[in-house]
mmCIF file as Biopython writes it, N, C-alpha, C and O atoms, coordinates in Angstrom:
data_model
#
loop_
_atom_site.group_PDB
_atom_site.id
_atom_site.type_symbol
_atom_site.label_atom_id
_atom_site.label_alt_id
_atom_site.label_comp_id
_atom_site.label_asym_id
_atom_site.label_entity_id
_atom_site.label_seq_id
_atom_site.pdbx_PDB_ins_code
_atom_site.Cartn_x
_atom_site.Cartn_y
_atom_site.Cartn_z
_atom_site.occupancy
_atom_site.B_iso_or_equiv
_atom_site.auth_seq_id
_atom_site.auth_asym_id
_atom_site.pdbx_PDB_model_num
ATOM 1   N N  . MET A ? 1  ? -102.407 -30.874 -63.544  1.0 0.0 1  A 1 
ATOM 2   C CA . MET A ? 1  ? -102.886 -30.918 -64.793  1.0 0.0 1  A 1 
ATOM 3   C C  . MET A ? 1  ? -102.070 -30.034 -65.725  1.0 0.0 1  A 1 
ATOM 4   O O  . MET A ? 1  ? -102.022 -28.823 -65.509  1.0 0.0 1  A 1 
ATOM 5   N N  . ALA A ? 2  ? -101.570 -30.460 -66.524  1.0 0.0 2  A 1 
ATOM 6   C CA . ALA A ? 2  ? -100.594 -29.626 -67.569  1.0 0.0 2  A 1 
ATOM 7   C C  . ALA A ? 2  ? -101.484 -28.821 -68.451  1.0 0.0 2  A 1 
ATOM 8   O O  . ALA A ? 2  ? -102.462 -29.295 -69.028  1.0 0.0 2  A 1 
ATOM 9   N N  . MET A ? 3  ? -100.999 -27.255 -68.547  1.0 0.0 3  A 1 
ATOM 10  C CA . MET A ? 3  ? -101.666 -26.421 -69.476  1.0 0.0 3  A 1 
ATOM 11  C C  . MET A ? 3  ? -101.480 -26.521 -70.822  1.0 0.0 3  A 1 
ATOM 12  O O  . MET A ? 3  ? -100.301 -26.687 -71.137  1.0 0.0 3  A 1 
ATOM 13  N N  . LEU A ? 4  ? -102.128 -26.481 -71.561  1.0 0.0 4  A 1 
ATOM 14  C CA . LEU A ? 4  ? -101.877 -26.821 -73.244  1.0 0.0 4  A 1 
ATOM 15  C C  . LEU A ? 4  ? -101.370 -25.656 -73.740  1.0 0.0 4  A 1 
ATOM 16  O O  . LEU A ? 4  ? -102.112 -24.694 -73.543  1.0 0.0 4  A 1 
ATOM 17  N N  . MET A ? 5  ? -100.244 -25.395 -74.381  1.0 0.0 5  A 1 
ATOM 18  C CA . MET A ? 5  ? -99.730  -23.922 -75.011  1.0 0.0 5  A 1 
ATOM 19  C C  . MET A ? 5  ? -100.530 -23.913 -76.170  1.0 0.0 5  A 1 
ATOM 20  O O  . MET A ? 5  ? -100.602 -24.940 -76.845  1.0 0.0 5  A 1 
ATOM 21  N N  . SER A ? 6  ? -101.329 -22.576 -76.591  1.0 0.0 6  A 1 
ATOM 22  C CA . SER A ? 6  ? -101.814 -22.317 -78.024  1.0 0.0 6  A 1 
ATOM 23  C C  . SER A ? 6  ? -100.597 -22.184 -78.963  1.0 0.0 6  A 1 
ATOM 24  O O  . SER A ? 6  ? -99.462  -22.237 -78.490  1.0 0.0 6  A 1 
ATOM 25  N N  . PRO A ? 7  ? -100.812 -22.011 -80.302  1.0 0.0 7  A 1 
ATOM 26  C CA . PRO A ? 7  ? -100.078 -22.194 -81.172  1.0 0.0 7  A 1 
ATOM 27  C C  . PRO A ? 7  ? -98.937  -21.035 -81.069  1.0 0.0 7  A 1 
ATOM 28  O O  . PRO A ? 7  ? -97.730  -20.914 -81.281  1.0 0.0 7  A 1 
ATOM 29  N N  . ALA A ? 8  ? -100.099 -20.215 -80.594  1.0 0.0 8  A 1 
ATOM 30  C CA . ALA A ? 8  ? -99.334  -18.137 -80.480  1.0 0.0 8  A 1 
ATOM 31  C C  . ALA A ? 8  ? -98.293  -18.459 -79.275  1.0 0.0 8  A 1 
ATOM 32  O O  . ALA A ? 8  ? -97.384  -17.632 -79.218  1.0 0.0 8  A 1 
ATOM 33  N N  . ASP A ? 9  ? -98.246  -19.349 -78.435  1.0 0.0 9  A 1 
ATOM 34  C CA . ASP A ? 9  ? -97.326  -19.663 -77.500  1.0 0.0 9  A 1 
ATOM 35  C C  . ASP A ? 9  ? -96.059  -20.190 -77.770  1.0 0.0 9  A 1 
ATOM 36  O O  . ASP A ? 9  ? -95.035  -19.925 -77.142  1.0 0.0 9  A 1 
ATOM 37  N N  . ARG A ? 10 ? -96.155  -20.888 -78.655  1.0 0.0 10 A 1 
ATOM 38  C CA . ARG A ? 10 ? -94.846  -21.777 -79.004  1.0 0.0 10 A 1 
ATOM 39  C C  . ARG A ? 10 ? -94.358  -21.510 -80.329  1.0 0.0 10 A 1 
ATOM 40  O O  . ARG A ? 10 ? -94.826  -20.912 -81.297  1.0 0.0 10 A 1 
ATOM 41  N N  . PRO A ? 11 ? -93.252  -22.141 -80.091  1.0 0.0 11 A 1 
ATOM 42  C CA . PRO A ? 11 ? -92.381  -21.748 -81.505  1.0 0.0 11 A 1 
ATOM 43  C C  . PRO A ? 11 ? -92.704  -22.555 -82.819  1.0 0.0 11 A 1 
ATOM 44  O O  . PRO A ? 11 ? -93.185  -23.611 -82.408  1.0 0.0 11 A 1 
ATOM 45  N N  . ALA A ? 12 ? -92.686  -22.574 -83.764  1.0 0.0 12 A 1 
ATOM 46  C CA . ALA A ? 12 ? -93.021  -23.034 -85.166  1.0 0.0 12 A 1 
ATOM 47  C C  . ALA A ? 12 ? -92.165  -23.941 -85.401  1.0 0.0 12 A 1 
ATOM 48  O O  . ALA A ? 12 ? -91.048  -23.755 -84.918  1.0 0.0 12 A 1 
ATOM 49  N N  . THR A ? 13 ? -92.381  -25.096 -86.139  1.0 0.0 13 A 1 
ATOM 50  C CA . THR A ? 13 ? -91.180  -25.940 -86.741  1.0 0.0 13 A 1 
ATOM 51  C C  . THR A ? 13 ? -91.397  -25.555 -88.357  1.0 0.0 13 A 1 
ATOM 52  O O  . THR A ? 13 ? -92.493  -25.623 -88.913  1.0 0.0 13 A 1 
ATOM 53  N N  . LEU A ? 14 ? -90.318  -25.195 -88.923  1.0 0.0 14 A 1 
ATOM 54  C CA . LEU A ? 14 ? -90.274  -24.813 -90.163  1.0 0.0 14 A 1 
ATOM 55  C C  . LEU A ? 14 ? -89.395  -25.951 -91.308  1.0 0.0 14 A 1 
ATOM 56  O O  . LEU A ? 14 ? -88.584  -26.818 -90.983  1.0 0.0 14 A 1 
ATOM 57  N N  . ARG A ? 15 ? -89.732  -25.705 -92.289  1.0 0.0 15 A 1 
ATOM 58  C CA . ARG A ? 15 ? -88.807  -26.231 -93.391  1.0 0.0 15 A 1 
ATOM 59  C C  . ARG A ? 15 ? -88.378  -25.054 -94.435  1.0 0.0 15 A 1 
ATOM 60  O O  . ARG A ? 15 ? -89.028  -24.479 -95.308  1.0 0.0 15 A 1 
ATOM 61  N N  . TYR A ? 16 ? -87.124  -24.932 -94.031  1.0 0.0 16 A 1 
ATOM 62  C CA . TYR A ? 16 ? -86.481  -23.504 -95.044  1.0 0.0 16 A 1 
ATOM 63  C C  . TYR A ? 16 ? -86.324  -23.783 -96.284  1.0 0.0 16 A 1 
ATOM 64  O O  . TYR A ? 16 ? -85.547  -24.707 -96.525  1.0 0.0 16 A 1 
ATOM 65  N N  . GLU A ? 17 ? -86.871  -23.221 -97.227  1.0 0.0 17 A 1 
ATOM 66  C CA . GLU A ? 17 ? -86.729  -23.578 -98.767  1.0 0.0 17 A 1 
ATOM 67  C C  . GLU A ? 17 ? -85.972  -22.229 -99.367  1.0 0.0 17 A 1 
ATOM 68  O O  . GLU A ? 17 ? -85.877  -21.206 -98.689  1.0 0.0 17 A 1 
ATOM 69  N N  . PRO A ? 18 ? -85.498  -22.326 -100.575 1.0 0.0 18 A 1 
ATOM 70  C CA . PRO A ? 18 ? -84.946  -21.454 -101.291 1.0 0.0 18 A 1 
ATOM 71  C C  . PRO A ? 18 ? -85.593  -19.807 -101.322 1.0 0.0 18 A 1 
ATOM 72  O O  . PRO A ? 18 ? -85.000  -18.743 -101.138 1.0 0.0 18 A 1 
ATOM 73  N N  . ASN A ? 19 ? -86.964  -20.064 -101.614 1.0 0.0 19 A 1 
ATOM 74  C CA . ASN A ? 19 ? -87.701  -18.981 -101.902 1.0 0.0 19 A 1 
ATOM 75  C C  . ASN A ? 19 ? -88.753  -18.718 -100.932 1.0 0.0 19 A 1 
ATOM 76  O O  . ASN A ? 19 ? -89.726  -18.038 -101.260 1.0 0.0 19 A 1 
ATOM 77  N N  . GLY A ? 20 ? -88.592  -19.386 -99.325  1.0 0.0 20 A 1 
ATOM 78  C CA . GLY A ? 20 ? -89.600  -19.181 -98.790  1.0 0.0 20 A 1 
ATOM 79  C C  . GLY A ? 20 ? -89.334  -20.360 -97.495  1.0 0.0 20 A 1 
ATOM 80  O O  . GLY A ? 20 ? -88.254  -20.950 -97.477  1.0 0.0 20 A 1 
ATOM 81  N N  . PHE A ? 21 ? -90.208  -20.603 -96.608  1.0 0.0 21 A 1 
ATOM 82  C CA . PHE A ? 21 ? -90.431  -21.492 -95.735  1.0 0.0 21 A 1 
ATOM 83  C C  . PHE A ? 21 ? -91.693  -22.256 -95.896  1.0 0.0 21 A 1 
ATOM 84  O O  . PHE A ? 21 ? -92.599  -21.771 -96.574  1.0 0.0 21 A 1 
ATOM 85  N N  . ARG A ? 22 ? -91.839  -23.550 -95.257  1.0 0.0 22 A 1 
ATOM 86  C CA . ARG A ? 22 ? -93.202  -24.165 -95.195  1.0 0.0 22 A 1 
ATOM 87  C C  . ARG A ? 22 ? -93.309  -24.317 -93.647  1.0 0.0 22 A 1 
ATOM 88  O O  . ARG A ? 22 ? -92.407  -24.635 -92.872  1.0 0.0 22 A 1 
ATOM 89  N N  . VAL A ? 23 ? -94.424  -24.064 -93.407  1.0 0.0 23 A 1 
ATOM 90  C CA . VAL A ? 23 ? -94.885  -24.401 -91.721  1.0 0.0 23 A 1 
ATOM 91  C C  . VAL A ? 23 ? -95.104  -25.961 -91.422  1.0 0.0 23 A 1 
ATOM 92  O O  . VAL A ? 23 ? -96.071  -26.461 -91.996  1.0 0.0 23 A 1 
ATOM 93  N N  . LEU A ? 24 ? -94.403  -26.720 -90.676  1.0 0.0 24 A 1 
ATOM 94  C CA . LEU A ? 24 ? -94.454  -28.088 -90.170  1.0 0.0 24 A 1 
ATOM 95  C C  . LEU A ? 24 ? -95.150  -28.110 -89.114  1.0 0.0 24 A 1 
ATOM 96  O O  . LEU A ? 24 ? -95.914  -29.069 -89.010  1.0 0.0 24 A 1 
ATOM 97  N N  . SER A ? 25 ? -95.132  -27.248 -88.169  1.0 0.0 25 A 1 
ATOM 98  C CA . SER A ? 25 ? -95.856  -27.407 -86.853  1.0 0.0 25 A 1 
ATOM 99  C C  . SER A ? 25 ? -96.283  -25.980 -86.596  1.0 0.0 25 A 1 
ATOM 100 O O  . SER A ? 25 ? -95.389  -25.134 -86.591  1.0 0.0 25 A 1 
ATOM 101 N N  . PRO A ? 26 ? -97.688  -25.551 -86.355  1.0 0.0 26 A 1 
ATOM 102 C CA . PRO A ? 26 ? -97.890  -24.004 -86.109  1.0 0.0 26 A 1 
ATOM 103 C C  . PRO A ? 26 ? -97.248  -23.623 -84.933  1.0 0.0 26 A 1 
ATOM 104 O O  . PRO A ? 26 ? -97.014  -24.257 -83.904  1.0 0.0 26 A 1 
ATOM 105 N N  . GLY A ? 27 ? -96.957  -22.255 -85.329  1.0 0.0 27 A 1 
ATOM 106 C CA . GLY A ? 27 ? -96.590  -21.447 -83.777  1.0 0.0 27 A 1 
ATOM 107 C C  . GLY A ? 27 ? -96.246  -20.100 -84.634  1.0 0.0 27 A 1 
ATOM 108 O O  . GLY A ? 27 ? -96.247  -20.028 -85.863  1.0 0.0 27 A 1 
ATOM 109 N N  . LYS A ? 28 ? -95.945  -19.029 -83.697  1.0 0.0 28 A 1 
ATOM 110 C CA . LYS A ? 28 ? -95.891  -17.643 -83.764  1.0 0.0 28 A 1 
ATOM 111 C C  . LYS A ? 28 ? -94.661  -17.195 -84.221  1.0 0.0 28 A 1 
ATOM 112 O O  . LYS A ? 28 ? -94.597  -16.125 -84.828  1.0 0.0 28 A 1 
ATOM 113 N N  . PHE A ? 29 ? -93.556  -17.950 -83.987  1.0 0.0 29 A 1 
ATOM 114 C CA . PHE A ? 29 ? -92.263  -17.457 -83.844  1.0 0.0 29 A 1 
ATOM 115 C C  . PHE A ? 29 ? -91.345  -18.728 -84.090  1.0 0.0 29 A 1 
ATOM 116 O O  . PHE A ? 29 ? -91.633  -19.914 -83.929  1.0 0.0 29 A 1 
ATOM 117 N N  . VAL A ? 30 ? -90.144  -18.146 -84.532  1.0 0.0 30 A 1 
ATOM 118 C CA . VAL A ? 30 ? -88.737  -19.376 -84.240  1.0 0.0 30 A 1 
ATOM 119 C C  . VAL A ? 30 ? -87.823  -18.728 -83.570  1.0 0.0 30 A 1 
ATOM 120 O O  . VAL A ? 30 ? -87.909  -17.525 -83.323  1.0 0.0 30 A 1 
ATOM 121 N N  . ARG A ? 31 ? -87.018  -19.351 -83.272  1.0 0.0 31 A 1 
ATOM 122 C CA . ARG A ? 31 ? -85.605  -18.646 -82.448  1.0 0.0 31 A 1 
ATOM 123 C C  . ARG A ? 31 ? -84.411  -18.640 -83.479  1.0 0.0 31 A 1 
ATOM 124 O O  . ARG A ? 31 ? -84.143  -19.429 -84.385  1.0 0.0 31 A 1 
ATOM 125 N N  . CYS A ? 32 ? -83.906  -17.714 -83.130  1.0 0.0 32 A 1 
ATOM 126 C CA . CYS A ? 32 ? -82.344  -17.248 -83.982  1.0 0.0 32 A 1 
ATOM 127 C C  . CYS A ? 32 ? -81.290  -18.649 -83.757  1.0 0.0 32 A 1 
ATOM 128 O O  . CYS A ? 32 ? -81.180  -19.095 -82.615  1.0 0.0 32 A 1 
ATOM 129 N N  . ALA A ? 33 ? -80.833  -19.043 -84.448  1.0 0.0 33 A 1 
ATOM 130 C CA . ALA A ? 33 ? -79.871  -20.099 -84.223  1.0 0.0 33 A 1 
ATOM 131 C C  . ALA A ? 33 ? -78.703  -19.346 -83.653  1.0 0.0 33 A 1 
ATOM 132 O O  . ALA A ? 33 ? -77.956  -19.982 -82.910  1.0 0.0 33 A 1 
ATOM 133 N N  . VAL A ? 34 ? -78.507  -18.420 -83.830  1.0 0.0 34 A 1 
ATOM 134 C CA . VAL A ? 34 ? -77.356  -18.071 -83.017  1.0 0.0 34 A 1 
ATOM 135 C C  . VAL A ? 34 ? -77.526  -16.886 -81.947  1.0 0.0 34 A 1 
ATOM 136 O O  . VAL A ? 34 ? -76.574  -16.596 -81.222  1.0 0.0 34 A 1 
ATOM 137 N N  . SER A ? 35 ? -78.688  -16.239 -81.861  1.0 0.0 35 A 1 
ATOM 138 C CA . SER A ? 35 ? -78.724  -15.549 -80.420  1.0 0.0 35 A 1 
ATOM 139 C C  . SER A ? 35 ? -80.020  -16.100 -79.496  1.0 0.0 35 A 1 
ATOM 140 O O  . SER A ? 35 ? -80.325  -15.532 -78.447  1.0 0.0 35 A 1 
ATOM 141 N N  . GLY A ? 36 ? -80.618  -17.066 -79.916  1.0 0.0 36 A 1 
ATOM 142 C CA . GLY A ? 36 ? -81.773  -17.585 -79.410  1.0 0.0 36 A 1 
ATOM 143 C C  . GLY A ? 36 ? -83.037  -16.503 -79.086  1.0 0.0 36 A 1 
ATOM 144 O O  . GLY A ? 36 ? -83.820  -16.765 -78.173  1.0 0.0 36 A 1 
ATOM 145 N N  . GLU A ? 37 ? -83.182  -15.293 -79.880  1.0 0.0 37 A 1 
ATOM 146 C CA . GLU A ? 37 ? -84.069  -14.424 -79.900  1.0 0.0 37 A 1 
ATOM 147 C C  . GLU A ? 37 ? -85.177  -14.740 -80.818  1.0 0.0 37 A 1 
ATOM 148 O O  . GLU A ? 37 ? -85.049  -15.011 -82.012  1.0 0.0 37 A 1 
ATOM 149 N N  . PRO A ? 38 ? -86.412  -14.672 -80.068  1.0 0.0 38 A 1 
ATOM 150 C CA . PRO A ? 38 ? -87.757  -15.048 -80.853  1.0 0.0 38 A 1 
ATOM 151 C C  . PRO A ? 38 ? -87.843  -14.086 -82.071  1.0 0.0 38 A 1 
ATOM 152 O O  . PRO A ? 38 ? -87.575  -12.905 -81.845  1.0 0.0 38 A 1 
ATOM 153 N N  . ILE A ? 39 ? -88.235  -14.503 -83.524  1.0 0.0 39 A 1 
ATOM 154 C CA . ILE A ? 39 ? -88.102  -14.031 -84.316  1.0 0.0 39 A 1 
ATOM 155 C C  . ILE A ? 39 ? -89.997  -14.478 -84.955  1.0 0.0 39 A 1 
ATOM 156 O O  . ILE A ? 39 ? -90.476  -15.596 -85.145  1.0 0.0 39 A 1 
ATOM 157 N N  . ALA A ? 40 ? -90.542  -13.327 -85.102  1.0 0.0 40 A 1 
ATOM 158 C CA . ALA A ? 40 ? -92.231  -13.548 -85.468  1.0 0.0 40 A 1 
ATOM 159 C C  . ALA A ? 40 ? -91.930  -13.979 -86.970  1.0 0.0 40 A 1 
ATOM 160 O O  . ALA A ? 40 ? -91.126  -13.452 -87.739  1.0 0.0 40 A 1 
ATOM 161 N N  . LEU A ? 41 ? -92.787  -15.086 -87.209  1.0 0.0 41 A 1 
ATOM 162 C CA . LEU A ? 41 ? -92.756  -15.596 -88.662  1.0 0.0 41 A 1 
ATOM 163 C C  . LEU A ? 41 ? -93.060  -14.682 -89.647  1.0 0.0 41 A 1 
ATOM 164 O O  . LEU A ? 41 ? -92.680  -14.947 -90.788  1.0 0.0 41 A 1 
ATOM 165 N N  . ASP A ? 42 ? -93.874  -13.314 -89.375  1.0 0.0 42 A 1 
ATOM 166 C CA . ASP A ? 42 ? -94.183  -12.426 -90.173  1.0 0.0 42 A 1 
ATOM 167 C C  . ASP A ? 42 ? -93.097  -11.346 -90.817  1.0 0.0 42 A 1 
ATOM 168 O O  . ASP A ? 42 ? -93.146  -10.617 -91.807  1.0 0.0 42 A 1 
ATOM 169 N N  . VAL A ? 43 ? -92.016  -11.601 -89.718  1.0 0.0 43 A 1 
ATOM 170 C CA . VAL A ? 43 ? -90.814  -10.580 -90.076  1.0 0.0 43 A 1 
ATOM 171 C C  . VAL A ? 43 ? -89.398  -11.357 -90.288  1.0 0.0 43 A 1 
ATOM 172 O O  . VAL A ? 43 ? -88.341  -10.848 -90.661  1.0 0.0 43 A 1 
ATOM 173 N N  . LEU A ? 44 ? -89.674  -12.871 -89.919  1.0 0.0 44 A 1 
ATOM 174 C CA . LEU A ? 44 ? -88.453  -13.663 -90.835  1.0 0.0 44 A 1 
ATOM 175 C C  . LEU A ? 44 ? -88.292  -13.574 -91.786  1.0 0.0 44 A 1 
ATOM 176 O O  . LEU A ? 44 ? -89.202  -13.841 -92.571  1.0 0.0 44 A 1 
ATOM 177 N N  . ARG A ? 45 ? -86.979  -13.129 -92.261  1.0 0.0 45 A 1 
ATOM 178 C CA . ARG A ? 45 ? -86.314  -12.653 -93.660  1.0 0.0 45 A 1 
ATOM 179 C C  . ARG A ? 45 ? -85.009  -13.399 -94.209  1.0 0.0 45 A 1 
ATOM 180 O O  . ARG A ? 45 ? -84.625  -13.505 -95.374  1.0 0.0 45 A 1 
ATOM 181 N N  . TYR A ? 46 ? -84.288  -14.015 -92.713  1.0 0.0 46 A 1 
ATOM 182 C CA . TYR A ? 46 ? -83.251  -14.714 -93.000  1.0 0.0 46 A 1 
ATOM 183 C C  . TYR A ? 46 ? -82.859  -16.019 -92.759  1.0 0.0 46 A 1 
ATOM 184 O O  . TYR A ? 46 ? -83.209  -16.344 -91.624  1.0 0.0 46 A 1 
ATOM 185 N N  . TRP A ? 47 ? -82.272  -16.915 -93.353  1.0 0.0 47 A 1 
ATOM 186 C CA . TRP A ? 47 ? -82.342  -18.526 -92.686  1.0 0.0 47 A 1 
ATOM 187 C C  . TRP A ? 47 ? -81.405  -18.967 -93.955  1.0 0.0 47 A 1 
ATOM 188 O O  . TRP A ? 47 ? -81.166  -18.375 -95.007  1.0 0.0 47 A 1 
ATOM 189 N N  . SER A ? 48 ? -80.848  -20.572 -93.319  1.0 0.0 48 A 1 
ATOM 190 C CA . SER A ? 48 ? -79.938  -21.038 -94.402  1.0 0.0 48 A 1 
ATOM 191 C C  . SER A ? 48 ? -81.168  -22.455 -94.667  1.0 0.0 48 A 1 
ATOM 192 O O  . SER A ? 48 ? -81.981  -22.963 -93.894  1.0 0.0 48 A 1 
ATOM 193 N N  . VAL A ? 49 ? -80.874  -22.703 -95.900  1.0 0.0 49 A 1 
ATOM 194 C CA . VAL A ? 49 ? -81.789  -23.814 -96.163  1.0 0.0 49 A 1 
ATOM 195 C C  . VAL A ? 49 ? -80.582  -25.162 -95.965  1.0 0.0 49 A 1 
ATOM 196 O O  . VAL A ? 49 ? -80.934  -26.256 -95.526  1.0 0.0 49 A 1 
ATOM 197 N N  . VAL A ? 50 ? -79.333  -24.897 -96.315  1.0 0.0 50 A 1 
ATOM 198 C CA . VAL A ? 50 ? -78.373  -26.185 -96.028  1.0 0.0 50 A 1 
ATOM 199 C C  . VAL A ? 50 ? -78.679  -26.379 -94.378  1.0 0.0 50 A 1 
ATOM 200 O O  . VAL A ? 50 ? -78.903  -27.541 -94.038  1.0 0.0 50 A 1 
ATOM 201 N N  . ARG A ? 51 ? -78.708  -25.396 -93.372  1.0 0.0 51 A 1 
ATOM 202 C CA . ARG A ? 51 ? -78.190  -25.452 -92.364  1.0 0.0 51 A 1 
ATOM 203 C C  . ARG A ? 51 ? -79.781  -25.727 -91.357  1.0 0.0 51 A 1 
ATOM 204 O O  . ARG A ? 51 ? -79.877  -26.173 -90.213  1.0 0.0 51 A 1 
ATOM 205 N N  . GLN A ? 52 ? -81.032  -25.198 -92.445  1.0 0.0 52 A 1 
ATOM 206 C CA . GLN A ? 52 ? -82.082  -25.198 -91.441  1.0 0.0 52 A 1 
ATOM 207 C C  . GLN A ? 52 ? -82.119  -24.936 -90.677  1.0 0.0 52 A 1 
ATOM 208 O O  . GLN A ? 52 ? -82.375  -25.734 -89.775  1.0 0.0 52 A 1 
ATOM 209 N N  . GLU A ? 53 ? -81.791  -23.022 -90.318  1.0 0.0 53 A 1 
ATOM 210 C CA . GLU A ? 53 ? -81.763  -22.491 -89.457  1.0 0.0 53 A 1 
ATOM 211 C C  . GLU A ? 53 ? -82.187  -21.153 -89.582  1.0 0.0 53 A 1 
ATOM 212 O O  . GLU A ? 53 ? -82.022  -20.692 -90.711  1.0 0.0 53 A 1 
ATOM 213 N N  . ALA A ? 54 ? -82.808  -20.211 -88.542  1.0 0.0 54 A 1 
ATOM 214 C CA . ALA A ? 54 ? -83.372  -19.005 -89.022  1.0 0.0 54 A 1 
ATOM 215 C C  . ALA A ? 54 ? -82.387  -18.119 -88.211  1.0 0.0 54 A 1 
ATOM 216 O O  . ALA A ? 54 ? -81.662  -18.493 -87.289  1.0 0.0 54 A 1 
ATOM 217 N N  . TYR A ? 55 ? -82.525  -16.625 -88.836  1.0 0.0 55 A 1 
ATOM 218 C CA . TYR A ? 55 ? -81.181  -15.895 -88.157  1.0 0.0 55 A 1 
ATOM 219 C C  . TYR A ? 55 ? -82.170  -14.323 -87.633  1.0 0.0 55 A 1 
ATOM 220 O O  . TYR A ? 55 ? -83.240  -14.043 -88.174  1.0 0.0 55 A 1 
ATOM 221 N N  . ALA A ? 56 ? -81.708  -13.692 -86.811  1.0 0.0 56 A 1 
ATOM 222 C CA . ALA A ? 56 ? -82.467  -12.605 -86.556  1.0 0.0 56 A 1 
ATOM 223 C C  . ALA A ? 56 ? -82.133  -11.184 -87.415  1.0 0.0 56 A 1 
ATOM 224 O O  . ALA A ? 56 ? -82.927  -10.252 -87.292  1.0 0.0 56 A 1 
ATOM 225 N N  . SER A ? 57 ? -81.207  -11.064 -88.096  1.0 0.0 57 A 1 
ATOM 226 C CA . SER A ? 57 ? -80.920  -10.275 -88.789  1.0 0.0 57 A 1 
ATOM 227 C C  . SER A ? 57 ? -79.815  -10.601 -90.052  1.0 0.0 57 A 1 
ATOM 228 O O  . SER A ? 57 ? -79.327  -11.728 -89.964  1.0 0.0 57 A 1 
ATOM 229 N N  . CYS A ? 58 ? -79.409  -9.899  -91.055  1.0 0.0 58 A 1 
ATOM 230 C CA . CYS A ? 58 ? -78.668  -10.215 -92.051  1.0 0.0 58 A 1 
ATOM 231 C C  . CYS A ? 58 ? -77.076  -9.821  -91.473  1.0 0.0 58 A 1 
ATOM 232 O O  . CYS A ? 58 ? -76.119  -10.176 -92.162  1.0 0.0 58 A 1 
ATOM 233 N N  . GLU A ? 59 ? -76.924  -9.336  -90.633  1.0 0.0 59 A 1 
ATOM 234 C CA . GLU A ? 59 ? -75.497  -9.372  -89.932  1.0 0.0 59 A 1 
ATOM 235 C C  . GLU A ? 59 ? -75.263  -10.679 -89.187  1.0 0.0 59 A 1 
ATOM 236 O O  . GLU A ? 59 ? -74.277  -11.397 -89.353  1.0 0.0 59 A 1 
ATOM 237 N N  . ILE A ? 60 ? -76.402  -10.946 -88.239  1.0 0.0 60 A 1 
ATOM 238 C CA . ILE A ? 60 ? -76.249  -12.328 -87.495  1.0 0.0 60 A 1 
ATOM 239 C C  . ILE A ? 60 ? -76.075  -13.718 -88.670  1.0 0.0 60 A 1 
ATOM 240 O O  . ILE A ? 60 ? -75.464  -14.743 -88.368  1.0 0.0 60 A 1 
ATOM 241 N N  . ALA A ? 61 ? -76.731  -13.499 -90.003  1.0 0.0 61 A 1 
ATOM 242 C CA . ALA A ? 61 ? -76.943  -14.472 -91.033  1.0 0.0 61 A 1 
ATOM 243 C C  . ALA A ? 61 ? -75.543  -14.752 -91.502  1.0 0.0 61 A 1 
ATOM 244 O O  . ALA A ? 61 ? -75.109  -15.897 -91.627  1.0 0.0 61 A 1 
ATOM 245 N N  . THR A ? 62 ? -74.827  -13.625 -91.766  1.0 0.0 62 A 1 
ATOM 246 C CA . THR A ? 62 ? -73.547  -13.346 -92.533  1.0 0.0 62 A 1 
ATOM 247 C C  . THR A ? 62 ? -72.720  -13.912 -91.651  1.0 0.0 62 A 1 
ATOM 248 O O  . THR A ? 62 ? -72.429  -15.094 -91.838  1.0 0.0 62 A 1 
ATOM 249 N N  . GLN A ? 63 ? -72.117  -13.151 -90.415  1.0 0.0 63 A 1 
ATOM 250 C CA . GLN A ? 63 ? -71.511  -13.898 -89.106  1.0 0.0 63 A 1 
ATOM 251 C C  . GLN A ? 63 ? -71.807  -15.198 -89.545  1.0 0.0 63 A 1 
ATOM 252 O O  . GLN A ? 63 ? -71.245  -15.616 -90.557  1.0 0.0 63 A 1 
ATOM 253 N N  . ARG A ? 64 ? -72.681  -15.966 -88.876  1.0 0.0 64 A 1 
ATOM 254 C CA . ARG A ? 64 ? -72.907  -17.190 -88.971  1.0 0.0 64 A 1 
ATOM 255 C C  . ARG A ? 64 ? -72.476  -18.142 -90.271  1.0 0.0 64 A 1 
ATOM 256 O O  . ARG A ? 64 ? -71.903  -19.212 -90.065  1.0 0.0 64 A 1 
ATOM 257 N N  . LEU A ? 65 ? -72.737  -17.759 -91.417  1.0 0.0 65 A 1 
ATOM 258 C CA . LEU A ? 65 ? -72.296  -18.194 -92.784  1.0 0.0 65 A 1 
ATOM 259 C C  . LEU A ? 65 ? -70.826  -18.381 -93.045  1.0 0.0 65 A 1 
ATOM 260 O O  . LEU A ? 65 ? -70.225  -19.294 -93.611  1.0 0.0 65 A 1 
ATOM 261 N N  . LEU A ? 66 ? -70.377  -17.181 -92.434  1.0 0.0 66 A 1 
ATOM 262 C CA . LEU A ? 66 ? -68.691  -16.797 -92.499  1.0 0.0 66 A 1 
ATOM 263 C C  . LEU A ? 66 ? -67.992  -17.698 -91.757  1.0 0.0 66 A 1 
ATOM 264 O O  . LEU A ? 66 ? -66.994  -18.314 -92.130  1.0 0.0 66 A 1 
ATOM 265 N N  . GLY A ? 67 ? -68.686  -17.782 -90.397  1.0 0.0 67 A 1 
ATOM 266 C CA . GLY A ? 67 ? -67.935  -18.166 -89.380  1.0 0.0 67 A 1 
ATOM 267 C C  . GLY A ? 67 ? -67.754  -19.846 -89.340  1.0 0.0 67 A 1 
ATOM 268 O O  . GLY A ? 67 ? -67.083  -20.374 -88.453  1.0 0.0 67 A 1 
#
C-alpha cells in the first residue's frame, strides 16, 4: 500500500508572477532551479517570471540570469 504524502512533505507547484507567486498545488517548499536545495515558501524571495524558476539566493539568481 502506497503512503500518501501530506502537503508539508512535498514540493509546491507555483506560478511565478512579477510581484509574487500563486500556489497551484500545495506544498511547503520549492526546489532551487540551480542547486536543487529546498526553499521554504515563507522565505522564497528570488525567482524568474520568464523561466518560471525559483532560486535559493540573490547570488544564485544573478548567476543564472547572467549565465
